[in-house]
C-alpha positions as a printed Julia matrix, in Angstrom:
569×3 Matrix{Float64}:
  18.83  -10.52   -5.58
  20.35  -11.94   -8.64
  19.44  -14.51  -11.26
  22.06  -16.19  -13.28
  22.51  -19.01  -15.26
  25.97  -21.18  -15.64
  28.2   -20.35  -18.31
  29.25  -23.83  -18.82
  26.22  -26.2   -18.1
  27.78  -29.3   -18.91
  30.73  -28.4   -16.77
  28.17  -27.57  -13.85
  26.38  -31.07  -14.17
  29.47  -33.07  -14.35
  28.7   -34.46  -17.44
  31.44  -34.71  -20.41
  29.35  -35.41  -23.22
  25.24  -35.41  -23.07
  25.12  -37.16  -26.47
  26.95  -40.2   -25.04
  24.73  -40.84  -22.28
  21.46  -42.51  -23.21
  19.81  -41.19  -20.09
  17.72  -37.9   -20.05
  19.65  -35.01  -18.46
  18.0   -34.04  -15.18
  17.32  -30.33  -14.65
  17.94  -28.72  -11.35
  17.88  -25.02   -9.94
  20.48  -23.59   -7.28
  19.56  -21.44   -4.34
  21.93  -19.27   -2.55
  21.43  -16.82    0.28
  23.35  -14.83    2.98
  21.68  -13.13    5.72
  23.44   -9.93    5.92
  24.73   -7.4     3.31
  28.1    -7.47    5.3
  28.13  -11.29    4.5
  27.53  -10.33    0.95
  30.31   -7.8     0.32
  32.93   -9.17    2.68
  36.47   -9.23    1.49
  35.67   -6.33   -0.83
  34.33   -8.71   -3.56
  30.92   -8.4    -5.34
  29.82  -11.64   -3.97
  31.51  -11.76   -0.55
  32.8   -15.52    0.36
  29.79  -17.5     1.41
  27.93  -17.14   -2.15
  30.84  -18.89   -4.14
  31.53  -21.55   -1.38
  27.53  -22.46   -1.66
  27.98  -22.19   -5.46
  30.48  -24.82   -5.67
  29.08  -27.05   -3.05
  25.65  -27.11   -5.16
  27.26  -27.64   -8.41
  29.15  -30.72   -6.83
  25.77  -31.88   -5.62
  24.14  -31.5    -9.03
  26.99  -33.51  -10.71
  26.38  -36.23   -8.09
  22.71  -36.38   -9.03
  23.51  -36.45  -12.84
  21.81  -33.06  -12.99
  22.34  -29.89  -14.74
  21.63  -26.34  -13.11
  19.78  -24.55  -15.76
  19.11  -21.54  -13.12
  20.54  -19.79  -10.05
  18.74  -17.46   -7.76
  20.71  -15.58   -5.2
  19.32  -13.69   -2.08
  22.3   -11.52   -0.99
  21.68   -9.89    2.78
  18.09  -11.5     2.8
  16.99  -12.83    6.03
  15.25  -16.61    6.19
  12.74  -15.31    8.85
  10.37  -14.25    6.14
   9.71  -16.34    2.87
   9.21  -12.8     1.11
  12.55  -12.68   -0.87
  12.83  -12.08   -4.21
  15.03  -14.48   -5.27
  12.78  -17.3    -3.51
   9.89  -16.19   -4.87
  11.62  -16.03   -8.66
  12.71  -19.41   -7.88
   9.33  -20.9    -7.01
   7.65  -19.07   -9.83
  10.23  -20.38  -12.38
   9.79  -24.08  -11.21
   6.25  -23.97  -11.24
   6.25  -23.07  -15.2
   9.13  -25.36  -16.11
  10.16  -29.0   -15.86
  12.87  -29.03  -13.21
  13.55  -32.07  -11.21
  15.8   -30.82   -8.19
  16.22  -27.67   -6.13
  19.47  -27.61   -4.6
  20.36  -25.61   -1.58
  23.8   -25.75    0.65
  21.77  -26.02    3.85
  17.88  -26.5     4.56
  18.5   -23.08    6.73
  19.48  -21.52    3.47
  15.54  -21.77    2.37
  13.67  -21.13    5.91
  14.38  -20.44    9.62
  11.07  -21.43   10.88
   8.79  -24.59   10.39
   5.72  -22.66    9.03
   7.77  -21.42    5.94
   9.55  -24.56    5.34
   6.16  -26.36    5.16
   4.67  -23.96    2.72
   8.02  -23.94    0.43
   8.24  -27.34    0.62
   4.63  -27.82   -0.22
   5.07  -25.63   -3.33
   8.29  -27.76   -4.59
   6.23  -30.94   -4.19
   3.26  -29.39   -6.17
   5.83  -28.61   -8.92
   7.16  -32.01   -8.77
  10.51  -30.92   -7.6
  12.81  -32.82   -5.0
  14.65  -30.41   -2.5
  18.38  -31.5    -1.99
  20.88  -30.37    0.55
  24.27  -30.06   -0.53
  25.63  -31.01    3.16
  22.51  -33.08    4.65
  21.06  -36.16    4.08
  17.52  -35.62    2.98
  15.18  -37.21    0.46
  11.46  -38.09    0.24
  12.15  -41.66    2.07
  10.69  -41.69    5.97
  13.96  -41.24    7.5
  14.93  -38.4     5.05
  11.81  -36.77    5.97
  12.46  -37.11    9.55
  15.93  -35.66    8.97
  14.43  -32.84    7.14
  11.96  -32.04   10.0
  14.68  -32.27   12.7
  17.07  -29.93   10.6
  14.03  -27.55    9.81
  13.42  -27.43   13.71
  17.01  -26.91   14.6
  17.24  -23.81   12.17
  14.12  -22.18   13.88
  15.46  -22.77   16.97
  18.75  -21.32   16.24
  16.99  -18.03   14.7
  14.84  -17.63   17.78
  17.81  -18.41   20.32
  19.65  -15.95   18.44
  16.96  -12.96   18.64
  16.62  -13.79   22.06
  20.44  -13.37   22.67
  20.64  -10.33   20.8
  17.54   -8.8    22.65
  19.32   -9.84   25.82
  22.6    -8.03   25.06
  20.81   -4.8    23.65
  18.66   -4.73   27.2
  21.78   -5.04   29.12
  23.74   -2.58   27.18
  20.74    0.12   27.6
  20.84   -0.77   31.35
  24.61    0.65   31.23
  23.85    3.6    29.71
  24.74    2.57   26.11
  22.97    3.33   23.03
  21.1     0.08   21.48
  20.4     1.82   17.92
  22.05    4.3    15.4
  22.71    7.48   17.19
  20.51   10.36   15.94
  21.5    13.4    14.1
  23.82   15.5    16.41
  25.77   12.37   17.79
  28.32   10.2    15.98
  28.73    6.52   16.31
  32.35    5.98   16.86
  34.58    2.82   16.88
  37.87    2.7    18.16
  40.41    0.06   19.83
  41.45    0.07   23.17
  45.06   -0.46   24.55
  44.29   -4.47   24.63
  43.24   -4.25   20.96
  39.59   -4.65   21.79
  36.77   -2.84   19.56
  34.92   -0.48   21.44
  31.89    1.42   19.91
  30.57    4.34   21.29
  28.73    7.77   20.74
  30.23   11.01   20.79
  28.72   14.56   20.09
  28.85   15.68   16.51
  30.78   19.11   16.77
  29.29   20.12   13.3
  25.59   19.52   13.97
  25.08   19.32   17.83
  25.08   23.32   18.06
  22.41   23.66   15.65
  20.32   21.05   17.38
  20.87   23.1    20.72
  20.01   25.97   19.06
  16.64   24.37   17.38
  15.27   23.57   20.97
  16.27   26.88   22.19
  14.31   28.8    19.47
  11.15   26.51   19.93
  11.13   26.94   23.44
  10.41   30.76   22.89
   7.33   29.96   21.77
   7.47   32.21   18.64
   7.66   29.8    15.7
   6.3    26.48   14.54
   7.56   23.3    13.38
   7.71   24.51   10.01
   9.27   27.84   10.51
  11.89   26.21   12.67
  12.6    23.8     9.85
  13.07   26.49    7.45
  15.49   28.4     9.76
  17.39   25.03   10.33
  17.87   24.31    6.58
  18.63   27.84    5.99
  21.43   27.36    8.72
  22.83   24.38    6.82
  21.5    21.45    9.01
  21.84   18.3     6.92
  21.84   14.39    7.75
  24.94   12.54    8.2
  26.03   11.08    4.65
  26.73    7.11    4.17
  28.56    5.31    1.53
  25.17    5.13   -0.12
  23.4     8.21    0.85
  24.28   11.61    0.5
  23.76   14.04    2.99
  20.32   15.81    2.81
  17.98   18.27    4.5
  15.49   17.09    7.45
  11.83   16.52    6.46
   9.06   17.99    8.84
   8.24   14.52   10.3
  12.06   13.97   11.06
  12.26   17.15   12.86
   9.05   16.63   14.83
  10.88   13.41   15.82
  13.99   15.11   16.96
  12.31   17.58   19.03
  10.57   14.52   21.13
  13.38   12.51   21.31
  14.66   12.27   25.06
  18.0    11.08   23.97
  19.35   14.89   23.39
  18.53   15.36   27.07
  20.5    12.41   27.94
  17.84   10.01   28.31
  17.59    6.66   26.26
  13.7     5.41   24.88
  13.84    1.66   24.41
  10.86   -0.6    23.89
   8.66    1.62   25.8
  10.89    2.45   28.77
  13.23    5.35   29.67
  16.91    4.68   30.79
  19.82    7.03   31.79
  22.23    7.3    29.08
  26.11    7.4    29.54
  26.22    9.62   26.12
  26.69   13.26   26.7
  23.63   15.32   26.85
  23.26   18.42   24.4
  19.93   19.86   25.63
  19.17   20.74   29.34
  16.34   18.67   30.95
  14.18   21.86   31.84
  14.69   22.94   28.09
  13.55   19.65   26.76
  10.42   19.78   28.9
   9.45   23.23   27.97
   9.77   22.0    24.16
   7.44   19.32   25.31
   4.97   21.32   27.02
   4.68   23.42   23.75
   4.43   20.8    21.62
   1.62   18.82   23.52
  -0.36   22.31   23.64
  -0.17   22.82   20.25
  -1.21   19.36   19.58
  -4.31   19.71   21.74
  -5.31   22.77   19.92
  -5.26   20.69   16.63
  -7.27   17.88   18.14
  -9.85   20.32   19.7
 -10.49   21.67   16.06
 -10.67   18.45   14.61
 -13.44   17.44   17.0
 -15.52   20.08   15.76
 -15.68   18.38   12.19
 -19.19   17.98   11.11
 -20.7    15.69    8.54
 -21.47   18.43    6.26
 -17.95   20.22    6.6
 -16.61   20.86    3.16
 -19.77   20.17    1.2
 -22.04   23.2     1.66
 -21.29   26.48   -0.46
 -23.02   29.86   -0.39
 -25.79   30.16   -2.85
 -25.19   34.07   -3.22
 -21.53   34.19   -4.16
 -20.51   30.41   -4.42
 -17.9    30.56   -1.48
 -17.53   27.47    0.83
 -19.24   27.75    4.0
 -16.96   27.34    7.21
 -18.24   25.69   10.4
 -18.28   28.33   13.12
 -19.44   28.92   16.87
 -20.5    31.75   18.65
 -20.88   32.03   22.84
 -23.69   34.17   24.15
 -23.33   35.96   27.27
 -24.78   33.42   29.17
 -22.06   30.84   27.98
 -24.08   28.99   25.71
 -22.38   28.05   22.38
 -24.25   27.92   18.96
 -22.74   26.21   15.8
 -23.36   27.96   12.44
 -22.17   27.67    8.7
 -20.8    30.97    7.3
 -19.95   32.08    4.3
 -15.92   32.31    4.06
 -16.08   35.0     1.1
 -17.99   37.15    3.58
 -15.87   36.3     6.51
 -12.72   36.8     5.1
 -13.99   40.06    2.95
 -12.87   38.28   -0.26
 -16.14   39.15   -1.78
 -19.18   41.5    -1.22
 -21.41   38.63    0.12
 -24.01   40.1     2.62
 -24.97   36.22    3.18
 -26.33   35.52    6.8
 -24.87   32.45    9.04
 -27.06   29.43    8.79
 -27.87   27.31   11.87
 -26.33   23.86   11.63
 -29.77   22.59   12.77
 -31.23   24.03    9.66
 -28.62   22.83    7.33
 -28.96   19.32    8.77
 -32.33   19.33    8.19
 -32.12   20.71    4.63
 -29.77   17.94    3.65
 -31.95   15.25    5.17
 -35.03   16.42    3.16
 -33.05   16.48    0.09
 -32.62   12.47    0.35
 -36.28   12.1     0.1
 -36.2    13.89   -3.15
 -33.96   11.16   -4.75
 -35.6     8.16   -3.22
 -37.11    6.22   -6.0
 -39.75    3.59   -5.47
 -39.33   -0.16   -5.97
 -41.27   -0.15   -9.0
 -38.83    2.54  -10.59
 -35.93    0.16   -9.37
 -37.04   -2.78  -11.07
 -37.87   -0.8   -14.27
 -34.35    0.89  -14.48
 -32.46   -2.34  -13.52
 -34.04   -4.0   -16.46
 -32.86   -1.16  -18.67
 -29.26   -1.42  -17.44
 -29.26   -5.33  -18.21
 -30.61   -4.66  -21.44
 -28.18   -1.9   -22.24
 -25.1    -3.99  -21.16
 -26.4    -6.97  -22.96
 -26.65   -5.35  -26.24
 -23.18   -3.76  -25.88
 -21.71   -7.02  -25.01
 -23.38   -8.7   -28.21
 -20.86   -7.26  -30.45
 -17.79   -8.03  -28.46
 -17.86  -11.88  -28.03
 -15.47  -12.49  -31.08
 -13.23   -9.65  -29.61
 -12.87  -11.87  -26.38
 -12.49  -14.81  -28.11
  -9.69  -13.54  -30.13
  -8.1   -12.31  -26.98
  -8.4   -15.42  -25.28
  -6.93  -17.3   -28.61
  -4.05  -14.9   -28.64
  -3.19  -15.58  -25.01
  -3.01  -19.25  -25.4
  -1.09  -19.01  -28.33
   1.51  -16.7   -26.56
   1.66  -19.15  -23.43
   2.34  -22.14  -25.98
   5.11  -20.01  -27.64
   6.59  -19.6   -24.35
   6.61  -23.28  -23.47
   8.2   -23.99  -26.73
  11.25  -21.23  -26.49
  11.93  -22.85  -22.64
  12.05  -26.33  -24.15
  14.34  -25.07  -27.11
  16.61  -23.42  -24.61
  16.72  -26.69  -22.15
  17.71  -28.45  -25.29
  20.39  -26.06  -26.11
  18.72  -25.06  -29.2
  18.73  -21.14  -28.51
  21.19  -19.26  -25.92
  19.79  -17.28  -23.06
  19.9   -13.81  -24.49
  17.9   -15.22  -27.46
  15.38  -16.55  -25.19
  15.4   -13.88  -22.73
  14.7   -11.37  -25.69
  11.72  -13.53  -27.11
  10.54  -13.94  -23.65
  10.37  -10.27  -22.87
   8.16   -9.86  -26.43
   5.67  -12.52  -24.99
   5.58  -11.18  -21.5
   4.61   -7.71  -23.07
   2.07   -9.37  -25.04
   0.53  -11.41  -22.57
   0.38   -8.19  -20.36
  -1.44   -6.39  -22.93
  -3.84   -9.19  -23.64
  -4.57   -9.48  -20.0
  -5.04   -5.74  -19.49
  -7.58   -5.74  -22.3
  -9.63   -8.76  -20.57
  -9.36   -6.96  -17.26
 -10.68   -3.96  -18.85
 -13.64   -5.6   -20.36
 -14.51   -7.57  -16.96
 -14.24   -4.03  -15.19
 -16.38   -2.37  -17.87
 -18.76   -5.1   -18.16
 -19.3    -7.13  -15.01
 -18.32   -4.31  -12.8
 -19.78   -1.76  -14.54
 -23.21   -3.73  -14.24
 -22.67   -4.27  -10.61
 -22.09   -0.8    -9.64
 -25.07    0.52  -11.43
 -27.21   -2.19   -9.66
 -25.81   -1.06   -6.42
 -26.37    2.62   -7.04
 -29.91    1.94   -7.8
 -30.54   -0.25   -4.66
 -29.06    2.64   -2.66
 -31.64    4.88   -4.1
 -34.46    2.63   -2.81
 -33.86    3.52    0.75
 -31.47    6.49    0.63
 -33.93    8.56    2.86
 -34.35    6.5     5.74
 -30.88    5.04    5.43
 -29.54    8.56    6.03
 -31.76    9.17    8.73
 -30.77    6.11   10.69
 -27.11    6.72   10.06
 -24.35    8.14   12.32
 -22.37   11.08   11.63
 -19.61    9.19    9.99
 -21.82    7.27    7.62
 -23.68   10.28    6.81
 -20.79   12.32    5.89
 -19.87    9.41    3.75
 -22.95    9.35    2.28
 -23.06   12.89    1.25
 -19.65   12.75   -0.54
 -20.94    9.98   -2.31
 -24.34   11.2    -3.64
 -23.44   14.87   -3.75
 -20.58   16.9    -5.4
 -21.96   20.1    -4.05
 -24.76   21.62   -1.86
 -25.45   25.41   -2.27
 -27.57   27.01    0.42
 -29.57   29.98   -1.01
 -30.12   33.21    0.77
 -33.5    32.22    1.8
 -32.41   28.89    3.38
 -33.35   26.45    0.49
 -31.04   23.76   -0.72
 -29.75   23.39   -4.58
 -28.07   19.97   -4.3
 -25.83   18.77   -7.18
 -26.14   15.14   -7.65
 -23.13   12.95   -8.26
 -22.86   10.37  -10.88
 -24.32    8.21  -11.36
 -27.15    9.09   -9.25
 -27.63   12.41  -11.47
 -28.5    10.09  -14.55
 -30.66    7.7   -12.8
 -32.7    10.29  -11.2
 -33.01   12.29  -14.51
 -33.92    8.92  -16.4
 -36.58    8.34  -13.57
 -38.13   11.6   -13.99
 -38.15   11.1   -18.0
 -39.82    7.69  -17.61
 -42.53    9.7   -15.01
 -42.94   12.31  -17.56
 -43.8     9.64  -20.44
 -45.94    7.61  -18.27
 -47.85   10.41  -16.97
 -48.56   11.81  -20.7
 -49.7     8.58  -21.75
 -52.22    8.49  -18.85
 -53.44   11.8   -19.91
 -54.53   10.46  -23.28
 -56.18    7.15  -21.93
 -57.88    8.84  -19.16
 -58.83   12.63  -20.25
 -61.31   13.0   -17.64
 -59.8    11.2   -14.82
 -57.54   12.52  -11.94
 -53.71   12.96  -12.9
 -51.36    9.91  -11.69
 -47.86   10.21  -10.38
 -45.47    7.13  -10.67
 -42.22    5.96  -10.8
 -40.52    8.32   -8.4
 -41.56    9.47   -4.86
 -40.43   13.16   -5.78
 -43.6    14.87   -7.28
 -41.63   18.16   -8.45
 -38.51   18.2   -10.85
 -35.56   20.01   -9.63
 -33.57   18.16  -11.99
 -34.05   19.81  -15.71
 -34.61   18.15  -18.86
 -31.0    18.91  -19.6
 -29.71   17.54  -16.23
 -26.89   18.56  -13.98
 -24.34   16.18  -15.57
 -23.66   14.63  -19.22
 -25.56   11.17  -19.23
 -23.13    8.31  -19.07
 -22.83    5.93  -21.78
 -24.0     2.81  -19.76
 -27.36    4.5   -19.51
C-alpha cells in the first residue's frame, strides 16, 4: 500500500490557473488497485502497467469534474473480496477528517467485489459528504445512477464468485488427474517447462538435494528411538533447509513444520485436498508401509501425551511441600487388587534433590484443605459494605486533586486537533508544502498519542481500579459457597486468582498465600474486626466478647500481612 500526492496538483486537475477561476476548486482523492502482486510488478517496473493506466484515467476524470486530486491511495496486490485493505482504510480515514468532494476510481470493482462491502464503503463515503465517481462507468447520486451502481456492483460480485468457482473446479479436476493443486512440499520442486507445441507445462519433480534427507527422516523416526525434537536436531545438522525464493532465503525447519512433514501423505504418493485423499502422479520418495509405521508411532505418542493431560487436577501446580518448599506433583499408585489411588507427592523427595521426608498427601485430603480455606477468607455482607465505602472514599480523595490535570489534558487535545485542521486547510490552499505538513502532523500525532495515553491511564487507574476492587470484594462475600458449587475447571481458575501458593505442612495443614488485592482486603477486614472488638471491650467490660466483620474468628494473616498493601487501600 502506498499513499502519494500528485507532483503537479494544477496539472492533475486540468486547471491552468486557479486564480483566474472564481469557482472554488473541488478536492478529490484517487483510489487505485490491482488484485495480484504479479500485476503490480508486471513488465519489471515498480508499478506494472495497470496502476499507471488507472492513474491517468482518474486524472482525466478529475479534470472533467473541475477537481484537484489531493491524495492518491494505492493497494497493489490486494484482493477486493475483503474491505480490510491498508490503502482503502487509509482513504476512508482521510476523507472522514478532510473536506473532500469526490472519490475517483477507475471501475467500481476496484473498491469491492461483493455487495456487502460495497454498501459499507458507499455509506462511509456518503457520511463524509463524498461523491463516488467512476472513470469508466456512468454512476452518480441520481436514481438512474444509483441503479447503474447497484447493477455494476452485483456484476462484480458475480464475477468474483464465478471466478472462484471456476478455479476450484479446475483444481478439483487437476487433483483427480493426479496433479498437485498447491505448492509442492519440501523434498519436491515446482517446475515449469514448455512442450514441443510451445505450451507451458507445470509439474512437480523430486528435489535431488532434499529428497534423500526426507526419506532418511522417515526411516530414522520409524526406528522408534528418537523424538520429533531429536529428529529435527539431526536433520538440521545434516543440512536440511527450505528452498529459497526471491524474497525469502533458506532457513532450517521448525518443530511444527517437521511434524506436518511426517504426517503429509504426499511423500507416499497421495495428495490430501479438501479433506479427501487422491492418488498423485508425482514420484513418491517414501514407501507406503514406512509412512504407515511413522503414523502409528506418532499416534501412540500423541495418545500418551493425551492420557497425561487427562490426569490434570485443579490443584496441580499450586500445591507446595511445607517442609522443603518443592512443588507437589500428582501421582498415581495401584494396589494388587487393581485399585488406583491419587496422591500429591513432594517433587524434591521424588527426584532426591532434597533430603525431604514428606509423606504423600491423598488428593481427597488436599481438596478438603483447599475448600476449607475459602471459608476462612469469606467476608460478611456488613464487611463488604464497609470496605466498599472505604474504597470509594479513597478513590474520591485521590481524584479530588486531579480534576485540573484532566481538564488541562482535554484542552491540550482540543488545541492539537484544531492545529491539525488548520495545517490541512493551509496545505489545501498551497500555503505549505507536503513535507512541511507531514513534519507538523507527525508532531501533532505524537502529542495526541501522549495525551490519549495519559487519559487512558487515568481512566484505567480510576474507573477500572475502582470497579476491580468492588468486584474483588463481591467475590469474597460468597467465595466458600461458590467454590463448593463449581466444577474442576472453575475451581482451578479460582485457585489461580485467589492464591499465589498453597503449602501443605507435614501434619496436613494448609498455609495459603493470598494474591492481591485479596490479601489486602482480608488484612483490612481483620484490622477493622480487631478495632471494633477493642471498642466493645471498653464499652461492655463485663459482657461476653463479640465477633464482627469477618466470618473467620482466628487470624492466620499476621499484622504485617503477606503482601505489601496496595496504594488504593
